[in-house]
C-alpha positions, -999 to +999 in steps of 0.1 A: -176-057-173-201-029-169-208-011-137-241-029-133-222-063-135-203-057-102-216-078-073-225-059-041-205-062-009-221-051+023-201-037+053-217-044+086-204-022+114-212-001+145-215+036+142-187+043+167-162+032+141-176+049+110-144+068+102-123+036+100-150+019+080-151+047+055-114+042+048-120+005+042-149+014+019-129+039-001-099+015-005-121-013-018-140+010-042-107+021-057-101-015-066-134-018-084-157-033-058-193-022-054-198-014-017-231-010+002-229+006+035-253+025+058-237+059+063-269+078+072-285+056+098-314+037+082-349+051+088-384+036+085-386-002+084-351-010+096-356-047+095-367-046+058-338-023+048-313-045+066-327-077+050-326-062+015-290-051+021-280-086+031-299-104+005-286-083-024-249-087-013-225-114-024-203-110+006-207-094+041-177-077+057-183-079+095-164-052+114-160-067+149-157-044+179-170-046+215-197-021+206-207-043+176-211-074+198-233-054+222-256-041+194-289-059+190-293-047+154-258-059+144-266-092+160-297-095+138-278-084+107-250-109+108-271-137+121-295-133+092-265-133+067-253-165+083-288-181+081-291-175+044-255-187+039-239-155+027-201-154+026-188-136+057-153-120+061-146-108+096-126-076+101-111-069+135-112-032+143-101-033+179-068-050+190-082-069+221-117-077+208-125-115+210-147-135+187-168-148+216-205-147+227-231-148+200-207-139+172-184-169+180-205-195+162-210-171+132-173-163+127-162-198+136-128-206+120-132-180+092-101-161+080-101-127+095-081-095+089-067-070+114-076-033+109-069-023+145-035-007+135-034+018+107+003+009+101-009-024+085-039-010+067-026-016+032-015-051+040-049-059+054-067-044+025-046-065+001-056-096+021-093-087+019-089-081-019-072-115-023-100-132-004-127-115-024-110-125-057-107-161-043-145-160-038-149-148-074-166-115-066-173-096-098-159-060-099-162-030-122-143-033-154-105-025-158-099-020-121-065-033-107-071-059-081-038-057-063-004-040-064+007-069-088-017-055-114-009-018-111+016+000-133+050-004-118+060+032-119+029+042-098+039+020-068+051+036-036+074+018-011+046-004+004+034-012-031+068-024-042+070-046-011+036-061-019+047-066-055+078-085-042+056-106-019+036-116-049+068-129-064+075-150-033+106-130-025+120-136+009+113-113+038+149-103+043+152-090+007+118-071+011+132-055+042+162-042+023+139-026-003+118-011+024+148+003+044+161+019+011+126+034+004+126+019-031+096+031-051+082+017-084+100+045-103+133+035-087+127-001-095+123+007-132+159+020-134+178-002-109+204-026-122+215-061-111+249-047-101+233-023-077+211-049-062+240-073-056+268-050-048+251-021-030+219-036-016+235-070-009+206-089-026+215-125-035+223-128-072+196-153-082+170-133-063+181-101-080+178-119-114+142-130-105+132-095-095+145-078-126+132-105-149+097-099-135+103-062-136+110-063-173+079-084-179+058-059-161+073-030-180+069-047-213+032-055-205+025-019-195+045-001-223+053-022-253+071+008-269+097+010-241+131-004-252+146-027-226+182-019-215+209-038-235+224-067-216+259-063-203+280-089-221+318-089-225+330-078-259+365-076-275+384-046-263+360-039-235+362-044-197+333-068-198+306-040-199+287-028-230+293+009-236+257+014-247+244-003-216+263+016-189+272+053-188+303+062-169+298+085-139+321+098-112+303+076-086+306+039-082+269+033-089+251+043-121+216+036-133+207+022-167+180+045-181+151+031-202+143+052-233+115+052-259+124+046-295+138+076-314+144+096-281+178+106-267+189+088-235+181+107-203+211+115-180+219+088-154+200+089-122+220+097-090+228+066-068+203+059-041+219+061-006+223+028+012+204+026+045+225+025+076+215+026+113+221+063+113+201+071+081+172+047+086+160+069+115+156+099+093+127+103+068+133+134+047+112+143+017+114+167-012+080+181-001+055+181+027+034+152+012+064+129+008+077+137+043+044+127+059+040+097+036+075+085+047+066+089+084+034+069+078+052+041+058+077+037+086+050+033+113+057+066+131+021+077+122-003+050+132-037+066+130-055+081+100-066+112+120-030+120+128-020+114+091-047+138+079-037+164+106-001+163+095-010+168+059-031+199+068-001+218+083+027+224+058+061+229+075+071+251+046+047+277+059+067+280+092+104+273+084+125+292+059+154+267+055+151+230+045+116+226+060+112+190+049+142+176+065+135+152+094+149+172+122+140+202+144+136+234+123+142+270+131+111+293+129+131+324+126+125+333+163+141+322+196+127+287+193+122+258+169+096+234+156+103+203+177+102+168+163+072+158+184+051+185+169+067+182+135+061+145+132+032+137+153+052+109+171+024+099+195 
């Protein structure tokens, strides 16, 4: 589909929440949607510009806040969209806002999505994406519509959890993956024995996950050779020598290789989450540390997330700066967890 073939989606909002609305706009554009939004405060004939924006749009995303409900122009905008029978998807930007007053009859019993807490931003965006696809909204060509369509190795922890949800995996199993911080790259190499013995995933669930994992990998990279199955053979202990490499640890990883390439060394076992380790969110670098804090809900606002990324702990601490604990600054003092993590 050409760029011109994408159908327009209009975001109707009040200027007090422009920063949050920009995040929604950017996330949807990354998925191939064509977004129309007033970022520069319409001038001239506002009614004409508003009407054209509504008329040319396939769907209207209505960002409901108290300020939005009090705005005369917002009232006209969404009421006109309802009058000409445009599809409307309500987005709730404030926790306690109610769909009452003039907006009540417009919203009615429509499915709405909660963007009042940044912790659930990705989940809400996935919901909006799913609703837009259900409405048949045309997008730019070759854009992934959800985590189910993205290359497996590119998924982070939340992406893997959304991928599992798409397979109808139970919430308890998804929580296990989240607590162990399993990324798409980890999922490529994980084995059934690890899922069952170390992660305590039920065997039939583990089989379903890995079966869909292999389908996803085969679809993305036809040249990748799947790991050989572990079937008992004569003179063996029930494990194929080519499928499993002996290591000093109890857990080893089956490594996928391309044809005519030597196998890579086995990956180290992933630590199992316990009550003592799930409260720590170390990272190999500053970006991963902040991402872990965001994924675990310790950072709940986009402005805090951006502020944390702007200050690298490695510039202030000499030893292990990206461990989730107070760090020495080389002086009679330390970088406290509150300032290091933004836990507020």
